[in-house]
N, C-alpha and C positions, 0 to 999 in steps of 0.2 A: 665347716671352715675351721682351720686351726689358728689360734691366736694366743696371746699370753698377757698376764697381769703381773706387774712387778711391785714389790712392797719393801719399804725400809724396815730392817729388822733390828731389834734391841735385845740380844741375848744377855743373860746374866754372865758374870765372869766365868763361872764353872762351865756353863753351856758353851760359851765362846771358846774356851780351851778345848772342849770336845769337838766343836766344829773345826777348829784349826788342826787338831790331831787327825781327824778323819780326812781332811783336805790333804794333808801331807801323805797319809797312807795311800789314798787314791792316786796321788801323783806318783808314788813309788810303783803302784800296780800298773799305771799307764806306761811308765818307763820299762817295766818288766815285760809287758805285752809287746812293746816296741822291740826290746832286746830279743825276745823269743822269735818274733817275726823276722827280724833282720838276720839272725844267725841260723835260720832254717834254710835248707837247700833251695836254690832258685826254682827248681821244678817241683817243689813240694812245700810251698808257702802255706801256713795254716790259715784257715778261714775264721771268721768271727765265731761260727759254731764250734770249730775245733778248739779254739782258745777258751771258750766258755766251758767246754768239757774238761779243760785242764785246771780250772779254778779250784775244785776240791783237792787236787794233788798239791797245788801251790799253797793252799791254806794249811795243809798238813806239814809241808816242808818249811814254810815261813809263817808261824802262828800270827804275826801281825796282820796278815791278810784276812785271818779268821775273824778279826774284830769288825770287819765291814759287813753291812747288810748285803745279802746275796744279790738282790735286784740292782742295788746301786753299783756293786762290783761288775755285774754284767753290762750296765750302762757305760761304765768306764771302758770296758773292752769294745763296746759298740762305738764309743767316741773315737778310739784309735782307728778303727776300720772306716768310719765316716770321714775322718781326716784323710786317710789313705785314698779313699774313693774320690774326694774332692781334688787331691793332688793329681790323680790320674786324668781327671776331666780337664784340668788346666793344661796338662802335658799334651793331651789330644788336640787342644785348641791352639797349640803352638807356643805356649809359654815355656820359658826356660826355668824349670823347677828342679830342685834337688830332692833330698830325702827328708822325712819327718825328723825333727830334732828332739833330743832328750829334753824333757820339761824341767826347768828350774823352778824353785819355790816362788819366784816372782812372776812366772808365766802361768802356772796352773792355779786357777782361782775359783773354780766352781765344781760342785758335785751334784749329780742328778739322781733322784729316786724315781724310778720308772714303775708305774702301775700300782705299786704297793710300798709299804714301809713308812707311810706318812699319814697324818690325820690333821684336819682343819677344824678347830673349835672356835666358831664365831661368837659364841655366847660367853666364853670364859673371860675375855677382855672387857674393859670398861670403855665407854665412849667409842672412839674410832680405832680401837685396837682389837686384835684377835690373836690366837695362838696356833702355831703349827708344830706338830710332833714329828721328829725324825727318829726312826728306829735306831737304837743303840747310841743315841745322842741325848735326846730330851726335847723339852718344849721350848719353842722360840717365840718371843713376843714380836708381832709385826704391827705397823701402822696400817690399819685396814681402811684406807681412804676411799676405796670403791669396792663394794661387795661383788663377789663372783656371781654372775647371772644364774638364775635357777635352771635355765635351759642349757647351761654349759656343763660339760663333763671334764673333770680334772684327770688328765692323762699322766702328768708327771709334775714333780716339784723339784726346784733347783735352789740350793743355797750358794751364795757367791760372796767372796770377800773383795771389795773394791780396792783400787790402789791407794785410796785415802784411808784404808783400815776399817771402813764401815761395812756392815753386813746387809745383804739384800736376799729376799726370797721371791722366786718367780714361779708362777703356776702356768704350766702348759695346758691350755684349754681347747676343747673341741665343741663346736656348736653345730647342731644339725641344720643343714641348709633349709630344711622345712620351716625352721623358726625364724629365718631371715626374711626381710621384706622382699616382695617380688619386684623385679626391675620393670620399668615401663616398656611398653611395646616399642620395638625398634622402629617400626613403620610410622609411629606417631612423633618421632623426633624431627625437629626443624631447627632453624638457626636461632629461634627465640629462646628455646629451652636447652640449647647445647652451647658448648664453649670450647674453643681451641686455646691452648696455653703455650706461649713462648717463654722458655726459661732464659731470662735475659742477662745482660751485663750491667747496664745502668740501673735497671730495676730487677727485683727478685723474680717476679713473674709479670707478664703482660698478656692480658686476655684479648680474645678476638672481638669482644664487645666494648673495648676501650678502657678497661680498668687496669691500673698498675699498682703493684704493692712494692713499697720501698724495701731496701735492704735493711736487715737488722743491724743496729749500730753496736759493734763489738770493740770499738777502738779502746775504750777505757779498760775493758777486760783484757785485751791483748797487751796494753801497756803494763798492767799489773802482772801479767804472766811473765813479761820480759824482766821486770824487777825481781820477781821471785826466782826466776831462772838464773839471773846474775848472782843473786845471793846464794843459790845452791852451788854454783861453780866455785865459790870461795870456801866451801866446807870440805873437810877431809872425808873422802869417800869411805863409807863403812862405819863412820862415827855416829854417835847418837844424834848430834846436831845435824849431820847430813840426812839421816832418816827423818828427823822432824821437819827439815826444810823440804825434803822430797815430797812429803805429804801435803805441804802447803802448795807446792807446784801442782800436785795431782788435784787438789781442791779447786784451783783456778781453772784447770782444764775441764774438770767435771762441770763447773759453773757455765763455761762456754758451751759445752756439749748440751747441757740441759736447756739453755736459752734457745739454741737452734732447734732442738727437738720440740720444745713447747711452741715455738713460732710456727713450725711446720704443722703441728697438730691443729692449730687454730686456722691456718690457711686451708688445709685440706678439708677440715670440717665444713668451712664456709662453702667450698667448691661443691662438695657432694650434696649439700643441703640446698644450694642455690640452683643447681642445674640437674637435668635428667641424664645428660651425657657429657663427659669431660674427655677431651682428646689432648694428648701430650706427646712431645717428641721422644722417640726412643734414642737416648743419648749414649755415646761411647765415652763414658766418664774417664777411663784410664788415659785415653789419648788427649782429652781436654786438659787434664791435670798436668800432663807432661809439657804443655805449652808454657812458655816463660811468662807471658803476660797475664796478670790478674789471677795467678794460681791460687793464692790463699783465699780469695773471695769465692772461687769455684769450690774449694774444699769446704769453706764455711757453708756454702749453699747446700751441701750434702744432697745433691739432686737424686742420687740413687735411693737414698733414704726417703726423700720427698715422694718419689713415685711409688715406693713400697707402701708408705702410709696412705697415699691416695687410693691405691687398689684395695688396701685393707678396709678403709672407711667406706669405700664404694659398696662393698658387700654388706656392711651394716646398715646402709641407708638405701640400698636398692638402686644405685646409680651405675650407669655404664661408664667404664673407663677403658679407653683404647689407646695403645701406643702406636704411633705412625712413624714412617721413615722420616728422619730429620734432614737428610741431605737435600740441599737446595731450597729449603723453606725460606731462607733469607733472600736468595738471589731471584727466585721465581716471582713474577708479578701475580698477585692474587686475583687480578681482574682479567688478564689475557694470557698468562702463563709464560710470557717471554722472560728469559733469564738475563739478568744484568749483574755484572761483577760489582761488588761493593766492598771497599776496604773497611776494616773494623771501625774506623773513626767516622765513617759516613753514617749518620743516624736517621736520614730521611730516605724513603723509597720514592723514586721518580722514574716511571716507566717511559723509555724513549719510544715505545711502540704505540701505546694507547693513551699515554699522558696521565695515567692514574698516579696520584701522589698521596702519601700518608706516612706515618711514622714507620721506621724500619721494622721494629718489633711487632707493631700492629699488623703489618703485611705478613710477617712470618706466622703470627698467631692465626690469621685468617687462612693461610695455606694449610696449617695444621688442622683447622676445622674442616676444610674441604676434603683433605686426605682422610680424615676420620669418617666422613660420610661415605667416601668411596670404599674404605676398609669394611664398613658394615653393609656394603652393596646397595646403598641408597641413592648415590649420585647427588649432585648439588641441586637443590630446588631451583627450577627455572624462573620461578616468580620471586626469587630472592637474589637479585644481583649484588655483587660484592660492594658496589658503591653505596647501596642503601643498607647493607648489612653492617658495614663498618661505621661506627659513630664518628661524627665530625669532631667531637671534643674527646680528650682523654681524661678520665676520672682518676685522680691520684689518691691512693689510699696509703696513709702513713703507717709505718711500723708501730708507732705508739697506739694507733687506733686498733690494730690487731691485738696487741698485748693487753690492752685495757678492755678486751672483750666487747668491742663495739659491734658493728654490723658483721664484721668478719668472724669475730669470736663467738657470736651468738650460738 
């Protein structure tokens, strides 16, 4: 399993200047790789292998490229071709895409050392600090808030300059699946140790066993962001005051992003520790964000990130996570399967066919749970009717309880 650890970095002024210089040179190399590819004949476009073979020639012709570590330079070439591949995949899916753009200094913010050219010294730092050495740059101090597991192998290390001007170091890790906990037997799953999740509108999530988690309150943070953005609009673009205020705006945005990510870490950790199987809707996020109503809340929810974290943590805790078809989970009755149209403002499910009544999101969550069992080929247990599987009362879990590491954050 591949995963990563990210750490805040505190380079000295001299090392920070070296990091910035190498970042700029790698950006120039990326743009040159793009130029070389764009100006090649359509029927003879160079591959990643071809352009890697051109690196020695480019280093002789432009000595600034010779300052780069060889593996890091190859990783920059690979970065261009990876972006090119992603662009092709989007085009194949019907997206209207253009060409890869030339990278400006504000766009290119990270450099990766792949396989070699770096060292981690966990003993050199005091307290919760360690040091990372980048070849041709030097040692960088990091806040080592969580050690890298002994069972993990470091495949690559990336240094990054955030929009706030801060530096970060990320380790790309790989853990042998043999060192991960085994998942429980699929045939042993039932409604008591499994849960379906509806990613809601009034609540952040609604589970099939009647628990709801509130939205994270970000109103104060967004009010501050608006104030800082208004202040930025009054500055002369390109001035020192403009750059200073731009960093203030970036810090508020980073604060919001971190709060959402921390919130999702706590919720997903609770889910994978509480249940043997978690079933979640496979959402079409792009289309949802294009709808006019409640767009900012949907973006704050970062549901694609939520599902990615859920799948990642499921591997660490040996939990089954299955995405199911989302279409019709709200309309379909969880008891008899009859579909009923419901406008967005109707928050209760009342089936005209069988008379089953419950909360709209609870009904959707139960449908997700049933579809999850069908996806695993288990079928819905006949001795567990939906009326008994659904709780009569809804347990509301506040956002404050999650953040303060109560039962959800344990």
